[in-house]
N, C-alpha and C positions, 0 to 999 in steps of 0.2 A: 473420580473427583468431580464434584459439581463445579461448573464454571459460571462465574458471574460476569457481568459486563466489564468490570474493572480488570478481571483476570484476562478476559479475551483481548482487551485493548493492550494490556501489558505483553501478551504473547505476540501480538502483531508488532508492537514497538521493538521487542527483542529481535524479531526477524528482520525488521528494517535496519536496526543498528548493525546486525551481523552482515547485511548485504551492502552497507554504506561504504563508499570509498572517499578518501580525502580528495582525490582528483575531481570527482563529481561535485563534492561539497564546495571546493574552491571555485570551480567553473560557474556553478549556479549562483553562488554568493556574489561573484564578480558580475555576472549577467544581471542580477537583481540589484546591483549597486549597493549591496550591504543593507538593504531595507529590512530584510528578514533573514534569520538564520536558516540554513538548509541542511538537512540531515546527510545528504550525499547519496540518495537513491533516486534514479530516474523513474519516470512514469511507467515505462514498459516493465521494469523490474518490480515496481510496486504492484502493478496489475497481477503479475505472476505470483507474488507473495500473497496477495489478497485471495486469489483463487485457491492456492494451497491452504491458506488459513481457514477458508470456508470448508474445504474438504476435511482437513484435520480435526475441525471442531464440529463437524456434522451440522453446519449452518445451512439452512435452505434460503435461497434467494427468492423472495416473494415480492419485491418491489421493482417496478419497471426500470427505474434508474440504476439499481444495482444489477439487474439483468444486463443492461447495456454495458456496465463496467466489466462484467464477466465475459461478455462477448462483443467487443467493439466492432466486429464485422457486421453486426446487426444495426448499427447506428442509422443506416439509411431506411430501415423498416418503418 
């Protein structure tokens, strides 16, 4: 199956929704004082999901900022 950008985004959104928790959603929405809705997935979990999403879809990381997202330990480089 050929994947287009919309399909790739939908795949990541599905993974985010599956990982979301009501507890995280409520905490973040309270923290943000209801300014924006929050899905319920923290940043570390989102990083893990993105890394797996790139592997599952054979996406290569060619941009410096994306490389940093993939490996936050390199932020000091």
